[in-house]
KEKE-3310 file (N, C-alpha, C; in steps of 0.2 Angstrom, whole numbers, plus 5000, padded with zeros to 4 digits):
npx = (4940:4931:4920:4923:4936:4944:4945:4933:4932:4945:4952:4944:4948:4961:4962:4955:4963:4973:4968:4960:4942:4940:4929:4915:4903:4908:4910:4914:4920:4926:4934:4937:4945:4957:4972:4982:4987:4975:4961:4952:4937:4934:4923:4918:4906:4911:4922:4930:4940:4954:4960:4975:4981:4992:4990:4983:4992:5006:5018:5027:5045:5050:5037:5021:5025:5019:5023:5033:5023:5018:5028:5033:5021:5021:5033:5030:5021:5014:5021:5022:5016:5000:4994:4985:4983:4994:4991:4993:5003:5004:5012:5008:5003:4993:4982:4973:4978:4988:5002:4997:4991:4984:4975:4969:4952:4949:4939:4932:4934:4938:4943:4934:4940:4951:4945:4937:4923:4913:4916:4913:4915:4924:4932:4939:4953:4959:4960:4969:4980:4981:4985:4997:5004:5004:5012:5025:5026:5029:5041:5049:5052:5064:5072:5081:5080:5067:5069:5070:5083:5087:5079:5079:5090:5100:5103:5107:5094:5086:5092:5093:5079:5074:5081:5075:5061:5062:5065:5054:5045:5049:5048:5033:5026:5013:5011:5018:5026:5031:5033:5037:5048:5056:5057:5065:5077:5079:5077:5088:5099:5097:5096:5094:5107:5105:5103:5096:5088:5074:5060:5050:5034:5029:5017:5010:4995:4979:4969:4974:4974:4965:4953:4947:4930:4922:4931:4945:4956:4970:4968:4974:4987:4987:4990:5005:5013:5024:5033:5049:5065:5069:5070:5063:5057:5052:5041:5034:5032:5025:5013:5008:5004:4992:4989:4994:4987:4972:4954:4949:4958:4960:4954:4960:4968:4971:4965:4955:4945:4953:4951:4936:4932:4937:4949:4967:4982:4996:5007:5004:4999:5013:5020:5014:5018:5032:5032:5027:5037:5043:5054:5065:5071:5067:5052:5055:5053:5060:5057:5043:5041:5047:5039:5027:5030:5035:5022:5015:5021:5017:5003:5004:5008:4997:4988:4995:4993:4979:4978:4984:4976:4976:4972:4970:4958:4941:4940:4952:4958:4953:4958:4972:4973:4976:4988:4995:4991:4997:5011:5012:5010:5021:5031:5028:5032:5046)
npy = (4922:4907:4897:4885:4883:4879:4870:4873:4868:4864:4876:4883:4875:4875:4889:4889:4882:4892:4905:4912:4913:4910:4900:4889:4892:4898:4913:4920:4931:4941:4957:4973:4981:4978:4974:4966:4956:4946:4950:4945:4945:4935:4929:4924:4920:4926:4933:4943:4943:4947:4941:4939:4934:4927:4929:4916:4905:4909:4919:4935:4937:4940:4946:4949:4947:4940:4936:4947:4957:4952:4952:4966:4971:4965:4970:4983:4985:4993:5004:5021:5021:5017:5001:4986:4972:4959:4942:4928:4917:4908:4896:4884:4877:4868:4872:4884:4884:4894:4903:4913:4926:4931:4944:4956:4962:4979:4993:5005:5018:5017:5027:5032:5039:5052:5065:5065:5064:5059:5065:5079:5095:5105:5097:5090:5094:5091:5077:5074:5079:5072:5060:5064:5066:5053:5046:5053:5049:5036:5036:5041:5031:5020:5010:5000:4997:4991:4979:4977:4978:4971:4972:4977:4985:4997:5013:5019:5018:5023:5020:5006:5003:5009:5001:4988:4989:4992:4980:4973:4979:4975:4961:4960:4968:4971:4979:4992:5007:5022:5033:5026:5019:5031:5036:5025:5027:5039:5042:5034:5042:5054:5054:5061:5068:5066:5056:5045:5034:5025:5016:5011:5012:5009:5009:5019:5027:5035:5026:5015:5018:5016:5025:5032:5029:5042:5053:5063:5054:5043:5026:5014:5008:5000:4985:4981:4976:4980:4985:4991:4994:5010:5025:5040:5050:5043:5037:5049:5056:5047:5046:5058:5058:5060:5072:5075:5067:5064:5065:5054:5043:5035:5043:5055:5071:5082:5096:5097:5109:5114:5123:5125:5113:5111:5105:5101:5108:5101:5106:5111:5099:5092:5100:5099:5086:5087:5096:5088:5080:5073:5069:5082:5086:5093:5087:5081:5085:5073:5064:5063:5059:5046:5039:5039:5033:5020:5016:5015:5003:4994:4994:4988:4976:4971:4971:4962:4950:4949:4946:4934:4926:4925:4935:4946:4952:4955:4967:4968:4970:4982:4990:4989:4994:5008:5011:5017:5030:5035:5033:5042:5054:5054:5056:5068:5076:5077)
npz = (4979:4981:4992:4987:4985:4995:5010:5022:5035:5039:5039:5049:5060:5061:5064:5076:5085:5088:5090:5103:5105:5092:5088:5084:5072:5057:5047:5030:5020:5006:5007:5003:4989:4984:4972:4976:4987:4992:5005:5018:5027:5042:5052:5069:5082:5093:5089:5077:5064:5052:5037:5027:5012:5000:4982:4971:4959:4948:4952:4951:4954:4971:4973:4982:4995:5008:5021:5024:5027:5039:5048:5049:5054:5066:5072:5073:5082:5096:5095:5089:5077:5071:5070:5065:5076:5074:5073:5069:5060:5043:5034:5028:5014:5013:5020:5015:5003:5000:5008:5022:5034:5049:5057:5070:5068:5063:5070:5059:5047:5029:5017:5003:4992:4986:4986:4997:4999:5008:5020:5030:5023:5030:5038:5029:5026:5038:5039:5029:5034:5045:5039:5034:5047:5051:5042:5044:5057:5056:5048:5058:5067:5075:5066:5068:5082:5083:5078:5064:5056:5047:5036:5025:5013:5019:5012:4995:4990:4979:4967:4968:4968:4956:4947:4951:4947:4934:4930:4933:4925:4913:4914:4915:4906:4895:4884:4873:4879:4878:4887:4899:4895:4893:4905:4912:4907:4911:4926:4933:4930:4936:4950:4967:4977:4992:5005:5015:5028:5032:5039:5026:5020:5006:4999:5004:5005:5004:5003:5009:5023:5039:5047:5062:5067:5068:5068:5063:5064:5062:5064:5060:5049:5034:5022:5020:5011:5002:5009:5017:5020:5017:5007:5015:5007:4996:5000:5004:4992:4985:4992:4988:4975:4970:4967:4955:4945:4936:4940:4934:4935:4947:4956:4956:4959:4950:4941:4949:4958:4972:4982:4982:4986:4998:5000:5004:4996:4987:4992:5006:5011:5011:5019:5031:5033:5035:5047:5056:5059:5049:5035:5032:5020:5003:4993:4977:4959:4954:4964:4963:4950:4950:4960:4953:4941:4947:4952:4939:4934:4945:4942:4929:4932:4938:4926:4919:4927:4926:4913:4913:4919:4933:4942:4957:4958:4952:4944:4938:4925:4921:4931:4929:4916:4919:4920:4911:4911:4923:4919:4910:4918:4925:4916:4912:4921:4920)
capx = (4941:4925:4921:4925:4943:4948:4942:4932:4934:4953:4954:4941:4951:4967:4961:4953:4969:4978:4965:4955:4937:4939:4925:4909:4901:4913:4908:4920:4919:4931:4934:4942:4945:4964:4974:4987:4986:4968:4960:4945:4934:4933:4920:4915:4902:4915:4928:4931:4947:4955:4965:4977:4984:4995:4986:4985:4995:5013:5020:5033:5050:5049:5031:5016:5029:5015:5028:5036:5018:5016:5034:5033:5016:5023:5039:5027:5015:5017:5025:5018:5011:4994:4993:4981:4987:4995:4989:4997:5006:5004:5015:5006:4998:4987:4976:4970:4982:4994:5003:4993:4992:4978:4976:4962:4949:4949:4932:4934:4932:4942:4939:4932:4943:4955:4940:4934:4916:4910:4918:4911:4920:4927:4936:4944:4960:4961:4960:4974:4985:4982:4989:5003:5007:5005:5019:5030:5027:5033:5048:5053:5053:5071:5070:5085:5077:5061:5071:5071:5089:5089:5072:5080:5097:5101:5107:5106:5087:5083:5095:5091:5072:5074:5082:5070:5054:5063:5065:5047:5042:5051:5044:5026:5024:5008:5010:5023:5025:5037:5034:5040:5054:5061:5059:5069:5083:5080:5078:5094:5104:5095:5095:5097:5113:5103:5102:5094:5085:5068:5054:5046:5028:5029:5010:5006:4989:4973:4965:4977:4973:4958:4951:4942:4923:4920:4936:4951:4963:4971:4968:4977:4990:4985:4993:5012:5017:5028:5036:5057:5070:5070:5070:5057:5054:5049:5034:5031:5031:5020:5007:5006:5003:4985:4988:4997:4983:4965:4949:4947:4964:4960:4951:4966:4966:4973:4960:4950:4945:4954:4948:4929:4931:4940:4955:4974:4986:5001:5012:5002:5001:5019:5022:5011:5022:5038:5030:5026:5044:5045:5061:5066:5072:5060:5050:5056:5051:5062:5054:5036:5041:5049:5033:5022:5034:5034:5015:5013:5024:5013:4997:5005:5008:4990:4986:4997:4989:4973:4979:4986:4970:4976:4971:4967:4951:4938:4941:4960:4960:4952:4963:4978:4974:4977:4995:4997:4990:5003:5017:5011:5010:5028:5035:5026:5037:5054)
capy = (4915:4906:4892:4878:4883:4877:4866:4877:4864:4864:4883:4884:4870:4879:4896:4888:4879:4896:4911:4913:4915:4907:4894:4889:4893:4903:4916:4922:4935:4946:4963:4978:4981:4978:4971:4962:4951:4946:4951:4942:4945:4929:4930:4919:4923:4929:4936:4945:4944:4948:4936:4941:4928:4927:4927:4909:4906:4910:4926:4938:4936:4945:4950:4946:4943:4940:4935:4952:4960:4949:4953:4972:4972:4963:4974:4990:4984:4997:5010:5027:5020:5012:4995:4980:4966:4952:4936:4922:4916:4901:4895:4877:4878:4863:4875:4887:4884:4899:4907:4919:4928:4933:4950:4958:4968:4986:4995:5011:5019:5018:5033:5030:5043:5058:5070:5064:5066:5057:5069:5086:5099:5108:5092:5086:5095:5087:5069:5073:5081:5065:5055:5066:5064:5046:5045:5056:5044:5029:5038:5043:5024:5017:5003:4995:4996:4987:4973:4977:4980:4966:4972:4979:4987:5004:5016:5017:5015:5024:5016:4999:5002:5009:4994:4983:4991:4992:4973:4971:4981:4970:4955:4961:4972:4969:4984:4997:5013:5027:5036:5021:5018:5037:5036:5020:5030:5046:5041:5033:5048:5060:5052:5067:5066:5066:5049:5042:5027:5024:5010:5014:5008:5007:5009:5024:5031:5036:5019:5010:5019:5016:5031:5032:5030:5048:5058:5063:5051:5036:5020:5008:5007:4993:4983:4982:4971:4983:4989:4989:5000:5014:5033:5042:5054:5039:5037:5056:5057:5042:5048:5064:5057:5062:5080:5074:5063:5067:5061:5048:5038:5033:5049:5060:5078:5087:5099:5099:5116:5112:5128:5124:5107:5111:5101:5105:5107:5097:5109:5111:5092:5090:5104:5095:5080:5089:5099:5083:5076:5069:5071:5089:5088:5093:5082:5085:5082:5066:5060:5062:5054:5040:5036:5039:5026:5014:5013:5012:4997:4990:4993:4984:4969:4969:4970:4955:4944:4948:4943:4927:4923:4924:4942:4946:4955:4955:4972:4969:4972:4989:4994:4988:4998:5014:5011:5022:5037:5036:5033:5050:5059:5054:5059:5076:5080:5077)
capz = (4981:4983:4996:4985:4984:5001:5016:5027:5041:5040:5041:5056:5065:5061:5068:5083:5089:5089:5092:5107:5102:5085:5088:5082:5065:5054:5041:5027:5014:5003:5009:5000:4982:4981:4967:4977:4991:4994:5010:5019:5034:5045:5058:5073:5087:5099:5086:5070:5061:5045:5034:5021:5008:4993:4977:4968:4952:4947:4954:4950:4960:4976:4974:4986:5001:5014:5027:5026:5030:5045:5051:5050:5059:5073:5074:5075:5088:5103:5092:5087:5071:5072:5065:5067:5080:5071:5078:5068:5052:5042:5027:5026:5010:5013:5024:5011:4996:5000:5014:5025:5040:5052:5062:5072:5063:5067:5068:5057:5040:5024:5013:4996:4987:4988:4988:5004:4997:5013:5025:5030:5019:5035:5041:5024:5027:5044:5037:5025:5038:5049:5035:5035:5053:5053:5039:5049:5064:5053:5047:5064:5070:5075:5063:5072:5089:5083:5076:5057:5054:5041:5033:5018:5013:5020:5007:4988:4989:4972:4962:4968:4966:4948:4944:4952:4944:4927:4928:4934:4918:4908:4915:4916:4901:4891:4879:4873:4882:4877:4893:4903:4892:4894:4913:4913:4906:4915:4933:4936:4929:4940:4957:4971:4982:4999:5006:5022:5028:5037:5036:5021:5019:5000:4996:5008:5002:5008:5003:5014:5031:5042:5051:5067:5064:5067:5069:5058:5066:5059:5068:5057:5042:5031:5017:5020:5006:4998:5014:5016:5023:5011:5008:5017:5002:4991:5003:5005:4985:4983:4996:4986:4968:4968:4964:4947:4940:4934:4943:4931:4937:4955:4959:4956:4961:4946:4938:4954:4962:4979:4987:4984:4988:5004:5000:5004:4991:4988:4996:5012:5013:5012:5024:5037:5035:5038:5053:5061:5061:5043:5032:5031:5013:4999:4988:4970:4953:4953:4970:4961:4945:4952:4962:4948:4937:4951:4952:4933:4934:4948:4939:4924:4935:4938:4920:4917:4930:4922:4906:4914:4922:4940:4945:4963:4959:4945:4939:4937:4918:4920:4935:4926:4911:4921:4921:4905:4914:4929:4916:4906:4923:4927:4911:4911:4927:4919)
cpx = (4933:4926:4923:4932:4947:4943:4940:4934:4941:4954:4950:4945:4958:4967:4960:4958:4973:4974:4959:4948:4934:4935:4919:4908:4906:4910:4914:4918:4925:4929:4939:4942:4952:4966:4979:4985:4979:4966:4953:4943:4932:4929:4917:4910:4905:4921:4928:4938:4948:4961:4967:4982:4987:4990:4988:4988:5003:5013:5027:5038:5049:5042:5026:5020:5024:5018:5030:5030:5017:5022:5034:5027:5017:5028:5035:5022:5017:5020:5020:5014:5006:4994:4988:4986:4988:4995:4993:4999:5005:5007:5014:5001:4993:4980:4971:4972:4987:4995:4998:4994:4986:4979:4969:4959:4948:4942:4934:4932:4939:4939:4939:4936:4946:4950:4937:4926:4912:4911:4915:4917:4925:4932:4940:4952:4963:4963:4967:4980:4987:4986:4996:5007:5008:5011:5024:5031:5031:5039:5052:5055:5061:5070:5076:5082:5071:5062:5070:5077:5090:5083:5073:5088:5098:5105:5106:5099:5085:5086:5094:5084:5071:5075:5077:5063:5055:5063:5058:5044:5043:5049:5037:5023:5019:5007:5017:5021:5031:5039:5038:5048:5060:5062:5064:5076:5085:5081:5085:5100:5102:5093:5098:5102:5111:5101:5101:5090:5079:5064:5050:5040:5028:5023:5006:5002:4983:4969:4968:4978:4965:4958:4947:4935:4920:4924:4941:4957:4963:4972:4972:4980:4990:4990:5001:5016:5023:5033:5044:5060:5071:5070:5063:5053:5050:5042:5030:5028:5024:5013:5004:5004:4996:4984:4991:4993:4975:4960:4948:4952:4964:4959:4956:4963:4967:4967:4955:4951:4947:4951:4940:4928:4935:4946:4961:4977:4992:5006:5010:5002:5007:5022:5020:5016:5029:5037:5029:5032:5046:5052:5060:5067:5067:5059:5052:5053:5054:5058:5047:5036:5043:5043:5029:5024:5033:5026:5012:5015:5020:5007:4998:5006:5001:4987:4988:4995:4983:4973:4980:4980:4970:4976:4968:4960:4948:4939:4948:4962:4959:4957:4970:4979:4976:4985:4998:4996:4995:5009:5017:5012:5017:5032:5034:5030:5043:5054)
cpy = (4913:4900:4886:4878:4880:4874:4870:4874:4865:4871:4884:4880:4874:4886:4894:4886:4885:4903:4911:4916:4913:4901:4894:4890:4899:4906:4920:4925:4940:4953:4967:4977:4981:4973:4966:4956:4951:4947:4948:4944:4938:4931:4924:4924:4928:4934:4937:4946:4945:4944:4939:4935:4931:4925:4920:4911:4907:4917:4928:4937:4942:4948:4945:4943:4945:4940:4942:4957:4959:4952:4961:4975:4970:4967:4981:4991:4988:5002:5016:5026:5014:5007:4990:4975:4961:4947:4930:4921:4909:4900:4888:4879:4874:4866:4878:4888:4889:4901:4912:4921:4930:4939:4952:4962:4974:4989:5003:5012:5019:5022:5030:5033:5049:5063:5070:5066:5065:5060:5076:5091:5102:5104:5089:5088:5092:5080:5070:5074:5075:5060:5057:5065:5058:5044:5047:5051:5039:5030:5038:5036:5022:5010:4998:4992:4991:4980:4971:4979:4976:4966:4975:4982:4994:5007:5014:5015:5017:5020:5009:4998:5004:5003:4988:4983:4991:4985:4971:4973:4977:4963:4954:4964:4969:4973:4988:5003:5017:5030:5033:5021:5025:5037:5031:5022:5036:5046:5040:5038:5054:5059:5058:5064:5064:5059:5047:5036:5027:5018:5014:5009:5005:5008:5014:5028:5031:5030:5014:5012:5018:5021:5029:5033:5036:5053:5057:5060:5044:5031:5014:5010:5001:4992:4984:4977:4974:4986:4987:4994:5004:5021:5036:5046:5050:5038:5044:5057:5053:5044:5055:5064:5059:5069:5079:5070:5065:5063:5054:5042:5038:5040:5054:5067:5084:5089:5100:5105:5114:5117:5126:5117:5105:5106:5104:5104:5103:5100:5109:5104:5090:5094:5101:5089:5082:5092:5094:5078:5072:5072:5078:5091:5088:5088:5086:5082:5074:5062:5057:5057:5048:5036:5035:5032:5019:5011:5012:5005:4992:4988:4988:4977:4967:4967:4963:4949:4944:4945:4935:4924:4922:4930:4941:4949:4955:4960:4973:4972:4979:4993:4994:4992:5006:5015:5016:5029:5039:5037:5041:5055:5060:5058:5066:5080:5081:5080)
cpz = (4983:4989:4994:4984:4989:5006:5021:5034:5044:5042:5048:5061:5066:5066:5075:5087:5091:5092:5096:5104:5095:5085:5086:5075:5063:5047:5037:5021:5012:5004:5005:4993:4979:4976:4969:4981:4994:5001:5012:5026:5037:5051:5062:5078:5091:5095:5080:5069:5053:5043:5028:5018:5002:4988:4973:4962:4953:4948:4952:4955:4965:4977:4979:4993:5007:5021:5029:5030:5038:5050:5053:5055:5066:5076:5076:5080:5094:5101:5091:5081:5073:5068:5069:5071:5076:5075:5076:5061:5050:5035:5025:5021:5009:5016:5019:5004:4995:5007:5016:5032:5043:5057:5065:5067:5067:5065:5066:5050:5035:5019:5006:4991:4989:4989:4994:5004:5004:5020:5025:5027:5025:5038:5036:5025:5033:5043:5033:5029:5043:5046:5035:5040:5054:5048:5042:5055:5062:5051:5053:5068:5069:5073:5066:5078:5088:5080:5068:5053:5047:5036:5026:5019:5014:5014:5000:4986:4982:4967:4962:4966:4959:4944:4944:4947:4937:4925:4929:4928:4913:4908:4915:4911:4897:4885:4879:4877:4882:4884:4899:4901:4893:4901:4915:4912:4910:4922:4935:4935:4933:4947:4962:4976:4989:4999:5013:5022:5033:5035:5031:5019:5011:4996:5001:5005:5007:5009:5008:5021:5032:5047:5057:5065:5063:5067:5064:5061:5063:5064:5066:5050:5040:5025:5016:5016:5004:5004:5014:5020:5016:5012:5009:5012:4997:4994:5002:4998:4983:4986:4993:4978:4965:4965:4957:4943:4941:4938:4941:4933:4945:4959:4960:4957:4955:4941:4944:4956:4970:4984:4988:4986:4995:5005:5001:4997:4992:4993:5004:5015:5015:5018:5030:5038:5038:5045:5058:5062:5055:5040:5030:5023:5009:4994:4981:4965:4952:4958:4966:4955:4946:4955:4957:4943:4940:4951:4945:4932:4938:4944:4932:4925:4935:4932:4917:4921:4928:4917:4907:4917:4930:4944:4953:4964:4952:4941:4937:4930:4918:4924:4931:4920:4912:4921:4916:4908:4919:4925:4913:4911:4925:4922:4910:4916:4925:4912)
residu = (UNK:UNK:UNK:UNK:UNK:UNK:UNK:UNK:UNK:UNK:UNK:UNK:UNK:UNK:UNK:UNK:UNK:UNK:UNK:UNK:UNK:UNK:UNK:UNK:UNK:UNK:UNK:UNK:UNK:UNK:UNK:UNK:UNK:UNK:UNK:UNK:UNK:UNK:UNK:UNK:UNK:UNK:UNK:UNK:UNK:UNK:UNK:UNK:UNK:UNK:UNK:UNK:UNK:UNK:UNK:UNK:UNK:UNK:UNK:UNK:UNK:UNK:UNK:UNK:UNK:UNK:UNK:UNK:UNK:UNK:UNK:UNK:UNK:UNK:UNK:UNK:UNK:UNK:UNK:UNK:UNK:UNK:UNK:UNK:UNK:UNK:UNK:UNK:UNK:UNK:UNK:UNK:UNK:UNK:UNK:UNK:UNK:UNK:UNK:UNK:UNK:UNK:UNK:UNK:UNK:UNK:UNK:UNK:UNK:UNK:UNK:UNK:UNK:UNK:UNK:UNK:UNK:UNK:UNK:UNK:UNK:UNK:UNK:UNK:UNK:UNK:UNK:UNK:UNK:UNK:UNK:UNK:UNK:UNK:UNK:UNK:UNK:UNK:UNK:UNK:UNK:UNK:UNK:UNK:UNK:UNK:UNK:UNK:UNK:UNK:UNK:UNK:UNK:UNK:UNK:UNK:UNK:UNK:UNK:UNK:UNK:UNK:UNK:UNK:UNK:UNK:UNK:UNK:UNK:UNK:UNK:UNK:UNK:UNK:UNK:UNK:UNK:UNK:UNK:UNK:UNK:UNK:UNK:UNK:UNK:UNK:UNK:UNK:UNK:UNK:UNK:UNK:UNK:UNK:UNK:UNK:UNK:UNK:UNK:UNK:UNK:UNK:UNK:UNK:UNK:UNK:UNK:UNK:UNK:UNK:UNK:UNK:UNK:UNK:UNK:UNK:UNK:UNK:UNK:UNK:UNK:UNK:UNK:UNK:UNK:UNK:UNK:UNK:UNK:UNK:UNK:UNK:UNK:UNK:UNK:UNK:UNK:UNK:UNK:UNK:UNK:UNK:UNK:UNK:UNK:UNK:UNK:UNK:UNK:UNK:UNK:UNK:UNK:UNK:UNK:UNK:UNK:UNK:UNK:UNK:UNK:UNK:UNK:UNK:UNK:UNK:UNK:UNK:UNK:UNK:UNK:UNK:UNK:UNK:UNK:UNK:UNK:UNK:UNK:UNK:UNK:UNK:UNK:UNK:UNK:UNK:UNK:UNK:UNK:UNK:UNK:UNK:UNK:UNK:UNK:UNK:UNK:UNK:UNK:UNK:UNK:UNK:UNK:UNK:UNK:UNK:UNK:UNK:UNK:UNK:UNK:UNK:UNK:UNK:UNK:UNK:UNK:UNK:UNK:UNK:UNK:UNK:UNK:UNK:UNK:UNK:UNK:UNK:UNK:UNK:UNK:UNK:UNK:UNK)
# end
């Protein structure tokens, strides 16, 4: 989004009426490389804020639910799950063209890739284990007690999600993919019997965490657009997808010498999740295949938005093209 896309004075006035310190000259710039809800740093002399908004243009049904992000951040405030402070919500499209919310800016680091090249080798496993512990803390939250009893439908999560993402594939597909077609048939026929409900982030991965400036401590879980009430093993498997894709696909770890890179195995990462109080049931090939399938469909949606000309980022076509790699990895597991 450029400065020509909205009235700076209107946004500055709207923020100034609601947030202490949001006064005087305002600076605005896009941050992050996400393909979904665009994120911007909004700075005043006395306050730094982060604004998240819907993308412009026609959206798929239920996609880009920016209001849900705001709601779950408010619900988790004060819990064991570190989240930015959500400050205000706006559904008045005359301000910047789409609904948006504003939160406090955190001071920390978002890692550039799964191999954690910017971290000393001896600390890399600690960062992954901090991620596992944070996911376990999320799944331990009493979702009814924090006011999220109606945030989703408890039970039958995988059957509903497989149907949803199969519909999304049909609505957004830009190509043929025999692997996804196979998964659409295989997944509903192989859902495990174990069923439980937790707050599911929906996009829990290293790139959606902010770490302490110098320590392996998660200070913020970001990008809650896909959160819902769901099965905790969907999150756990999704967070472990890197071990099933090659480095060319979002810095995957398949084929990487984990020992020489001082990185944990998938087994040790998932053990850390269970030991921290996460779901005690094992992550199976089904859970991993489902997560890879789901991400493949998400990437296909990115490709579709790029083709339609309303992508959230300039590299959307390149990113969306990686859908096939995740579909292939999912099919390999079944």
